[in-house]
N, C-alpha and C positions, 0 to 999 in steps of 0.2 A: 568398664567392661561388661558389668552387668546390664547397665542400661543399652549398651549397642547390642548384646545379646537379647534383650527384651524386644528392643525395635525390630531386630532381625526376625526373631520368633513371630511377633506380630505382623509382620510383612509377611512371611511364609504363610501364615495362617489365612491372611486376606487373599493372597494370590491362589492358594490351595483351594477355598472356597469358591473364589470366581471361578476357577478352572472346573471345579466339581459341579457347580451349578450349570455351566455351560455344556459341560460333557453330559450330564444326567439330563438335562432339557433336550439336548439333541438326541440322545438315545430314545428318550421317552417320546418325542415327536415321530422319530424313524419307527418305532414299535407301533405306535397309533396309527400312523400312516399304513403301516403293512396290515394290521388288522382290518382297517377299514376297507383296504384294497381287498382283502380275502372276503369280506361280508358282501362287497359290491359284487366280486365275481359269484358268490352264492346266490345272491338275489337276481343277477343277471341271468344265471343258469335256470333258476326256478321260472322266472318269467318266460325266457325262450322254452322251457319245457311245456308251460301253460299253452303258450302260443302254438307250439309244435303239435301239442294234443287237440288244440282246436282245429289247427289246420287238416291233422289226420282224419278228424270227425265232421269235416266241413259237410259232408253229403248229409248227416244227421241233423247239422244244424240248418241246413237249407230246407228239411222237411218242415222244420218248425218256424222257419223263417217266412213261409208263405201262408197266406190265408186260405179259407176254402174257395174263395173266388179267383186263387193264383195271384194275388198281389204280395210282392216282397215286403216284409216287414220290418227289414234292416238289421237282423240278427245275423252277423257274420263275425268271422275270427278276429278282423281288426276291431270291430266295435266290442267284442266280448273283452279281447286283451286289454283295451283302453279302459273299460268298465273294471275290469278286475284290478288294474293298475290303480284307478280311481279310488275303489272301495279299499285297497292296501293302504294308501296314502292317507285317507280319512280315519283310519284306524291306527295309525302309527304316525312318528314324527318324520319319517322318510317320505320322499317324494319321488315318483316314477314317471317315465315320460317316454312315448315313441315317437322319434323324430326322423325327418327326411328333408333332403333339400327341395323336393318338390311334393310336399304333402297334399293328400285329399282333404285334409282337415286343416283349418289354419290354427288350430290349438297345438298341431303337430310342428309348426315352424321352429327350426333350431336357433339358439341364441349364439353367441360367439365362441363359447366353449364347445357346444355341441357341434357347430359347423367346423370347428378345428378337428374334432374327433371323426366327424364322417369324412373329412378331407384325408385324415391319416387312414381311415379303413379303406376308403376307395384306393389309394395309392399303395396299400399293401404294407406300409411301413410300421404298423401297430397291430397288435392283436387286442389291446385295451387301451384306455385313455383314462387318465384321473389327474386330480389336483386338488390343492387346498385354496379355497378361494372365500370371497366375502360376497354375501348376498342379501341384500336389504339391510347392511350393517352387521350382520351375523356371519361368523365364520363357519364353513361347511366343507364337506368332502364331497367331491363331485366325482362321478365314476361313469364311463360309457363302454358299452360293449356292442360290436356290430351284430346285425341280424341278417343272415345269409339266406338268399332265396333257394326253396327246396321245391320238391315235386309239386307239393300241393298248393304251392303259392303261384304257380304258373297259370292256373285258371283265370285269375284275377289281374296278375301282374305280368303275365308274359307275352308273347306274341300272337299275333301281330300288333305292333304298338299303334295305339290310337282307337282300336276297337273297344266298344262300350262292353263292360263286364256286367255280371248279374246285379251289382250293386249301383248300376248306372254311371259309372266312371270310366274314362278312357284307360285303356290298359298301357303299362310303362314300356313293354318289350323287354322286361328282363329275362336274364337266362339263369340256369342253375349255378349257383356258387357266386352270383353277384351280390353286392351289398344293397339289401332293400331299405336299410334304416339303421337306427341305433337305438338301443336302450339306454336311456338317460336317468341315472339315480343321483338324489341329492340327499347326503345324510347330514344332520347337524352335529357339530363337535363340543357341545355343551358338555354332556356327561363326560366325554373323554378328555377335555380340557380340565376339567375339575379333578378327574382322576390323574391326569398327568402332573398337574400342581402338587397333589396330595402325596404323589410319589417322590416328586421332587424335594418337597419340604423334609418327608421322612428320611430320603438319603442324606440330604444336608445336614439335618440334625445328627444323624448318626455319624456321618463322616466327621462333623465338626466335633462332636464329643472324642471321637477316637483320635483326631489330630491333636485336639489340645491336651489329651492325657498323654500322647506320645511326646509333645513337644515340652510338656511340664516335667516329664520325666528326664528329657535331654537337658532342660534348664537346670534341674537339681542336681544331675550328674556333672555338668560343667561347673556349676558352683563348688561343688565339693572336690572335683579333680583339678579345676583350673584356677578359677577366680579366688577360691579362699587361700591356696597356696601362694597365688602370686601377690595376694595383699598382705600375706606375711613377709613375704621378701621385700615389698615395697616399705614396709614399716622397718625392716632391718637396714635397707638403705639409707632412709631418712636418719636413722639412728647413727649410722655411721658418718653422714653429712654433719651431723651436730657434734661429732668428736668422739664417738663411743665406738671404738674398734673392737670390743670384746664381745659383739653379737654374733651367736652360733645357732644355727638351726638343727634340732633334733629330726631324724627320718620319720616321715609320715606314712600313712596308709593310703594316700591319695594315688599316686602312680609312680611308675618307675622313672618317667621322664621328669617329674617335678624333683624326685629324690635327687636324681642327677644335678638337676639345676641347684637344688640346696646344697649339694657337696661341692659343686663349683664355686657358690656363694661363700660357703665356709673357708675354702682353699684361699679366695680372694681377700676375705677379711683377715685370713691370718697372715698374708702376705703384706697386706696394708699395714697391720700392726707391726711386724717386723721392720717395714720400711720407715715407719714413723719414729721407731726407736732410735734409728740411725739419722734421721732427718736433721735433728738439732746440731748434731757433730758435723755433717756434712754442710749445714748453712754456715756454721761457723767458721769451718774451713774456706769456703767460696767467699764468704764476707772478707776474710783476711786476704785471699787471693786478689778478690777485687780491688781492695784498698792499694794493695802494692801495685796492681795494674794501673789504677788511677794515678798513684805517683809518678810511675813511669810515663804515662801519657802526658800528665802535667809538666814533666821536664822537657818531653818532646815538643808539647805545644810551645813552650818558652823558647826553645831552640828555633823552632821553626818561626816563629815571630821575630827572633833576632836576625833570623836569615832573611826573612821578607822586608824587614826594615832596611838591611843591608843592600838588598836587591832595589828597594825604592830610592835609596840614597845613589846607588850606582846609576840606576835609570835616569835619575833627576841630574846627575852628574854628567852623563852622556848627553842628554837633551841641552843642557846648559853649554856643554863643549860644542855640540854641533851648532847652536845658535851663535856662540860667539864665534867660531871659525868661520862659519858662513858669513857672517856679519863682518869680520875682518877680511874675508878673502874678497867680498864684493867691491870694497874700496879700491884695491890695486887693480882688478879687472876692469871695472867702470873706467878707471883712468887709462889703461891700455887701449880700450876700445875707441875712448875719446880722442887720445892721441893718435890713433891709428886713422881716425876719420879727419881729424885736423891735419894731418900729413897728406891724405889723399886731396883734401881740399886746396892746400897751400901750394903742393908741388906735384907734379907729374912724375910717375915712375921713369927712372933712366933706361930700363929694359924690361921686356917680358918677364923675365925671371923675377927682378923686383917686384912688379906689379902682381905676380902670383904670391910671392911672398907676404905682401901687404895683404891679399885676400884671405891667405891661410891664416895670418895673425888674427886678422878681424874674425873670421868663421870660428877658429878654435876658441877665441875669448868668448865669444857670444855663447857657444855650446857649454863652455865651462861655466859661465854666468848662469845659464839656464839651469844647468846640474846644481848649482850652488843654491839657487833660488827654490829648486825642489826640494832639497834636503833642509832647508832653513823653514819652508812652509810646514814640511812633514814634523819637525821638531816642535813647531808651534802648535800643531794639531794635537801632538801627544802631550804636550804641556796644557793644553785646554785654552790657549790664549789667543784663539781663532775666533773672530767674531764676524756675524753676518751683517752686510751694510745693504739691506733690503731697500730697494726703490723702483720706481717704474723704469722699466728698461725696454727699450727697442731692440729686438734681435736682429733688425736690419743693420744698426750701427754696430754691432758686435760682429756681424759677417764681414761689413766693410772693413773693419779695423783688421780682422783676421786675413781678409783677402790681400790687403795691402802688404801686410808681413809675409805671406806666403807665395804670393804671386812671382817675386823676383826670384825666390829659390826655386820655384817651378820651371821659369824661363831657364835657370843657368842649369837645370837637370834634364831639360827637354820633356817636361811633363806638362801635359795639358791640364789646367786648373779651371773648373767650372763652379760658379757660385750662383744658385737658383733660390729665391724666396718667394713664398705663395703670396698674392696680395691680402688675403683674408688672414694673415697671421697677426693676432691681437698683441698689445702691449701686455707685457708680464711684470709680475713684481718679484725681483731676484736681485741678488748682488751681481752688479755689471761685471766687476773685475774676475770674479770666481767663473763666472759663465764663459767670460772671454778666454780665461786661462783654460777651461775644458775644451772649447771648440778649438783653439790654437794648439793645443796638445794632441787633439785628434788628428787635426790636418797636417800637423808637423809628423807624427809617426805615419800617416798615409804617403807623405812625401818621402819619408827614410826608406820605407819598404816598397816603394813603386819604381820599377826600372825605367829608363829612358824610353820614351814613346807611350807611355801608360797615361792613366787619366785619372784625376782626383776630383771628385764632385762633392760640394758642400751644399745641401737642399734642407729648407726649413719649411714645415707645412703645419697646419693646425688640425687638431683632433678634437673636434667638439664633443664627440660622445664621451671623451675621458677628461674633458676640460682642461686640455694640456696641449702643449706644442711639441712636435717631433723634430729632432735636428738630426740629419742623416749625414754621415761623412762615408763615402764608398770610394774605394780604389779597385785598381786591377793589378795589385801587386803580388807578393809571394803567397798570401794567405796564412792562414792558422790552422793547424790541425785540431780536429774535435776534442781531443785529450786535453789540449792546452788552453781552451778558450776561457776556462775559467780561472786558471792559474795566472793568465797575464795581467789581472787586476789585483794581485797580491803584491806587498812591497818587496822591493828589490829582486824581483823574478823576471827573467825574460826567457823567451822560448829557446834561445841558444844561450846558455849561461856559460859556455866553454871560455878558456882564455883566448883561444883562436877565433872567437865570433867576428864575423864580418860587420855587425851593427853594433855601434857604440850605444851607450846610455845606462842610467843609473838604476832603471826598472822602477822608477818611482812615479812617472807620468800618469799612466792610467790608474794607480792606486789613488793619486790625487784627485783625479777626474772622478774616479767613483765617490770618494769623500764629499768632494763639492757637491756632486749630484744628489747624494743621500741627503745632504744638508738642507737643500731645498725640497725634500720630499719626493724626489723623482728617482729614475732608475736608469742604467747604462746596460746595453745589451749587444752582443756582436753575433753576427751570422758570416760564417767564413769557410772557405774550401781551399786545401792546398793547391797552388797554381791559378786558383780563379779570383783571387782578391778577396777583400773584406768589406762589409758595412757595419759600422757602428751607429748605434741608435741612440739617443738621449731622449727620453720622455720627461718633460719639464712642466710642472704644474703652472697654470697662469697665475696662481697666487701661491707663492712659497711660503712654507711655514716660518713664523717668526722665531728664529734659533740664535 
């Protein structure tokens, strides 16, 4: 904190010094400029008074300006005024000059400053004109005051314009009150600049001394009232951190706030000491409670492990039972289907009722066999016994096999079945049977939920930007509500799960389809609207992952 206060005080000193120097310099410069302006006014008034005196005594000047032969010798008010100005300039560091835009003497030609002053005087926008400028590399104060035409000036400068006056120059045609020129005064700033520097240095030294003394007093006061008591409190905190809880502070003469802080510290130390006395007892109690809790948790963990083991055994039993029963049921079902086909091939039905009975036996047997196959395959997936037989696969062959199976069903139900394959569809590496099962399942579902007169479309196209093949199965069936479009891919789930549902099935077809597609590293999606049909899209990578 002392370091920060020291840096802050140093910064305050620097900022204050810079501010004081700038303020003092600005005030000194303004004061110097005001003094020089006043001197310029006085000098201009004196020169104007001399000019006015010479103009009012012009008749006497003319008496001594002519020789005994009547020849004009050139002693005139303008000549006398310039002479006095030159004499004044030669005897001081100041420079005076009478200027005009159209001077009779080339020496009276105005420079840029004087021209600006004459313009301001002629426009009536200024009664005086001054500035600090640099002349020949030296900083000077320039002052200009207007010279007004008076009655005595009209003899040589009045009307008529162009008439030759006594000095041999044409008259300017001026009138009373016109600006006949300007008095230009140049005053060097060396003495004033040195005085300004000396004044600034003195002010800065005095201000710096006072500022340093004040800040030193503030620093000592802060040290006594703040930093030293805080250092004592810091040492007390360090002692408490090292285990010494008997630290107490006596009241000091620093400040009421610090005494309050020390009182709060003493109260905190006392409370910590009391807490520490009971801490060991509390720790022992908590340790004992924790040990008992750990024993309870250990017993519960053992019970949970036992339950989990029982669940694993039950699940294994369920999978084995499903696999065994599915396998055992497939044999008689296959025999029923085979005998039905053999009966249809060897003898024709005696009546339409017998033909319908045979078709019902075969259709229901195939439906039951399909359900059993789904259950068997799901149990294999759960048991981890399903393997991928990845090989080069032509999706055209898959579509052809599926079409052969689905087309008779479509004809029997009065549904139009369309199969389209783009010519640029590449060969893929996939499990032929599993992809066939996915496509057949999607087409079978489409047939099941599409009424007579509807359409089912199987299309396959290439998606080169994804390095994949897209399989679309679209129908014009009943559609699926948006809230059910994700549920239909779960196991044993159907949109209508009631006992009186219209469409039969185990609810495993789409779940198996998603499992198979996931095994290939692809995805299956659905877009549907109630009453408008559905579109299932399978995105299958060209190269399935080896799983």
